[in-house]
N, C-alpha and C positions, 0 to 999 in steps of 0.2 A: 522464411517461415515466420508467421506472426506469433504474437504472444500466446494466443489461445491454442493454436496448434502445437506450439512448443510444449506448453504445460500438459496438453492432452497426451502427446507422444512421449513425454517424459514420465507419464503415469502419475502426475501430481494429484493426490486426493485433496487429495485432500482425500506520549501523553505529555503535552509539553510540560514536564516537571521542571522545577527550578534548576538552573545551571547558568554558568557565566554567559553562554551564548543566548540565553533567553531572559536576561535580567532587565532589559530596557522595557518601558511601558509606553503604550500609545492609547490615548483616550480610555485609560483605566484597564486596558487589557495587557497581558504579558506579551511582549514581542515574540512571535513565533520564530523558530529556527528554520533555516532553509534545508530541506531534506530532498534526497533523490533515491529512487529505487534502482539498484544496480543492474537490474535486468535491462534497463534502458540502454546501457552501454555494455551489453553482455559480450560482444565480440572483443572490445577493448579489454575488458576484465579477463577474458579467457587468454588473450594474447600477452598482456602485461598488467596484472592487477595492481602492482605497486605504483607504477607510473600513472595509471588511470586514477587511483585514489589521490595521488599527489595533485593531479590536475583538478579534480573535483574540489579538493580543499582550497586550492589557489583561487578558484572562482567564487568562493564564499559559501559553499555548502558546508554545513556543520553536522548534519545527521544523515546516516545512510540506512537503507533497508536492503538486506541481502535476500537471496533466494536459493532454492535447491539446485545449484549448479552441478556439473559433473565432478567438481572438486569439493562439493559440499558447501554449506553456508559459510564456512570459514576459509574457503578457497585454498584447500590443501595445507592449511596451517592449523595449529591447535587453536582453541578458542582464545587463549591468552596471547598467543603470538599475533593473531589477527587483530585483536583489540589494540595491542601496542603499535602495530603498523598503522592502523587507521588513526589512532590518537596522535601519532607523529605528524599527521597532516591536518590536524584539527577536526577530525571526524569521529563521531560517536555512533557505534552500531546499536541502533534502537530496537530494531525488529528484524524478522526474517520470515519470508515464505518458506515452506518446508516441503520435502518430498514425502509421499505416503509411507506409512509404516505401521507396525503394531503399536499398541499402547505402551508396551515395554520399551520399544525403540524410541517412542516419543518421550517417555519419561527420562531416558538417558540424555536425549537432546535438550530437554528442558533444564536438566541439571547443569549441562555445559553452559547454557545461556544464562542461568542464574549466577554462575560463577563469575561472569564478566559484566554483570549489571544490566543485561538486556531487559527490555520491558515487555516485548510481545513475540509470540509465535502465531503465524497467520496461515490459515488454509486458503490457498489462492484459486482453487478450482474444484467444482463438483461435476459440472457438465449438465446439459439438459437432461431431464428425466420425463418419463411418460406418466408417472404416478406421483401425486402430491404426498402419498404415504412415504415415498422414498426420501423426500426432503424432511419429513418428520423423523425418519431414521437417522438422517444426517444430523439433525438437531440433537438427538440423543448422543451421537458420537461427539459432537462439539461440547456438550455438557461434560462428558467424561474427560475430554482433553482439557477443558477449562478447569476441572478439579485438579488435574495433574499440574497445570501451570500455577494454580493458586498455592499448591504445596511448596513451590519454589519461588514464590513471590513474583510470578509473572502474570500476564494476562493472555488469554487466547482470543484470537480474532478471526473473522471471516471476511473475505474480499469478494463481493458480488461482481460478476461480469454482466453481460446483457441478459442472459437467460432467466435470472431470478425475477426480472421485471416482466416476463412473458407469462400469461395465464396458463396454468395447468389444472385441468378439471375445475375451472371456474375460480381458482385461487391464484394469488401471486406467491411464488416460492419465497420471495424476500419477506413477505408478511408472515408466512408460516414460520420461517427461521427466526424472525424477531420475536414472535409470540412463544415459541417452544424452546427457546434457549434461556439459560439462567443469566439475568442481567448482572448478577454478582460475579460471574466468572467468564462470560462470553461477550465480547465487543464486536463491532463491525468497522470495516475499512471502506469508506465510500469512494468509489471511482466515479467522480462527478461526470466524466465523459459518458460512461455507460448509462448513468441515470438520465442525463439529458437526451441522449440519442434514442433511448427507449421510451421517451415521452413521460418519464416520471418527474416529479417535482422534488429536487434534492433538498430544498429549503423546508418543505413540508415534512419530509422524512426526518430531517435533523430536529425540527421543532416538536413533531408528534412523538418522536422516540428519543427525547432529550437524554443525553448521557450514553446512548448506545453506540453512536458513531464517533469513535475516539481517534480515528486515523483517516487520512485521505490520500488518494492518488489524484494528481492534477495534470490534465492536458486539455487543450481547448478543442472546440468543435467548429469545423469549417462553416462559414456562412452559407455556402452553396454545397450541399451534401453530395457525396458520391452516390451513384445509382444503387438502389437496393440490390443486395446480392453481390456487390463488388468484393473482390478479394482484399482490397485495401480498406482501411478505416477512414472515416471522415474526421481525422484528428489533425491538429496543427499545434504549433507552439503557443504558449500562453500569451494572451494579448492580441492574437491574430484571428480570433474567432468570435463567438457569440457569448461566451461565459464572462460574467463580471466577477473576477477573482477577488477583488477587494470585498465585495459583498459575500462571496462564498467563504472566504477565510474568517471574516468578522462574525458572520452568522454561525460558522462552525465553532469558533471559540466561545460564543455566547451560549451554545448548546452542548458544550462539553468536549469538542474536538481538540486534540492536543498535538497531533503530529501530521505534518503536511509534506508529502513526497511528490516531486515531479516525476512523471513517467510518460514520456512520449513514445509513440508506437509507429508513427509515420513521419518520414524524413524527406522534405522537399528540397532538393538541390543542396543538401548539407549532410554531414556525417552525424552520427549520434552524439559525439563529443561536442561538435559545433552547436547542436541543438541544446545540449546540456548547458553550455556556456550562455547561449541566448536566453534560456529560461531563467538561469541564475541572475542575469543582468536585469531581466524584466521584474523579477521579484524584488530585487534590491531597489529598483526605481519606484516601486509602489510605496516605499516608505513604511510598509507594514512588516515585511520580512527582509 
């Protein structure tokens, strides 16, 4: 089951700050930490979360992003328990995607995140819509959740997949969401894979909406794309496709991007953990992260 179908079937609705791991500088920029979205290794996390976190830390990841698993974003632990476990392996829980819920439920979750110093709660999925007005309604909801996050010292974010870059009634949903959300409380998490495969210019979006794209998901795009309508995605490990990740990361930093998470979705003759290790080694070799 791919990520999109998992999120849909699960009913999901829907900042590199100073730290020891980010203290070095390169060409005037703060050296970004290596992050990974735990959904990438979801089977391993479901089977043995502690061993999986230990392995990720050993490979040099220092930041993690969780998601609304069957055990919640804290994997069956309390928020403080999970923070302590992750910290024992050198990992900081920066952000999490979340399962849908009422604003009251979201408020309680935000309070738990604030208690352990998290930075973001992120909506991972809205789904294609027939009316652009529906996306304007989503923008209103984002503003409400952004206000809740601000109350707890957090930020709210939205993760666009492919559909926000597809026209609806002559408009791009991503443009409507950027225009109708409050930049003081609502940020965006760019999935560079989807921006590129949908024909958008990720650099133009970062530059034209400076400071809005604060987080990123990173996976590469195959040089030879899979046929349109394929059940698999044309994704590959970093450095094996067409995206210049040195350019992406430095441009992102120059326009306000702070958190960079690896998230592979297609595995070629390798396990998700093997892919996670390969991506960590690639980032380390770039001398940027």
